C-alpha positions in Angstrom: -10.3 42.9 -34.6 -9.5 41.0 -31.5 -11.6 43.1 -29.2 -13.5 41.9 -26.1 -16.0 39.2 -26.9 -19.5 39.5 -25.9 -21.5 36.6 -24.4 -25.1 36.1 -25.1 -26.9 36.9 -21.9 -29.5 34.3 -22.6 -26.9 31.5 -23.0 -25.8 31.8 -19.4 -29.3 31.5 -18.0 -30.0 28.0 -16.6 -33.1 26.4 -15.4 -33.9 27.9 -12.0 -34.6 24.5 -10.3 -31.4 22.8 -11.5 -29.2 23.9 -8.6 -31.7 22.9 -5.9 -32.5 19.6 -7.6 -28.8 18.8 -7.7 -28.3 19.8 -4.1 -31.3 17.6 -3.1 -29.9 14.7 -5.1 -26.5 15.1 -3.4 -28.1 15.1 0.0 -30.1 12.0 -0.8 -26.9 10.2 -1.9 -25.2 11.2 1.4 -28.2 10.1 3.4 -28.2 6.7 1.7 -24.5 6.3 2.1 -24.7 7.1 5.8 -27.6 4.6 6.3 -25.6 1.9 4.5 -22.5 2.5 6.6 -24.5 2.5 9.8 -26.1 -0.8 9.0 -22.8 -2.3 8.1 -21.3 -1.3 11.4 -24.3 -2.6 13.3 -24.1 -6.0 11.6 -20.4 -6.4 12.4 -19.1 -8.6 15.2 -18.5 -7.0 18.6 -14.8 -6.8 19.3 -13.6 -8.6 22.5 -16.9 -10.5 22.9 -17.1 -13.8 24.7 -16.5 -16.9 22.6 -17.6 -20.3 23.9 -16.1 -23.6 22.7 -17.8 -26.9 23.6 -15.7 -30.0 23.4 -16.4 -33.6 24.5 -13.4 -35.2 26.2 -13.1 -39.0 26.4 -11.6 -40.4 29.6 -8.3 -42.3 29.3 -8.1 -45.7 31.0 -6.3 -45.9 34.3 -3.4 -48.3 34.7 -3.9 -50.9 37.4 -2.8 -50.0 40.9 0.7 -51.2 41.9 -0.2 -51.8 45.5 -3.3 -51.5 47.6 -3.3 -49.6 50.9 -6.0 -50.2 53.6 -6.7 -47.4 56.1 -8.5 -48.2 59.3 -10.0 -45.4 61.3 -11.0 -45.9 64.9 -12.8 -43.4 67.1 -12.3 -43.4 70.7 
């Protein structure tokens, strides 16, 4: 009694638009994923870019001179 089993031919039939709808949904997901990755890469920092630091330096006081030198220039 264990002969070949028959399948109902109507049970295998699926909706004719199911496969194209799933393919379109998959393509839409891939498109949105690509757009989001592209935007994330665009928003990232540029490697090796120029960075500018601005600092204010305060001058240190100079010690008094140990000796004074006078230079006289004559033209002749």
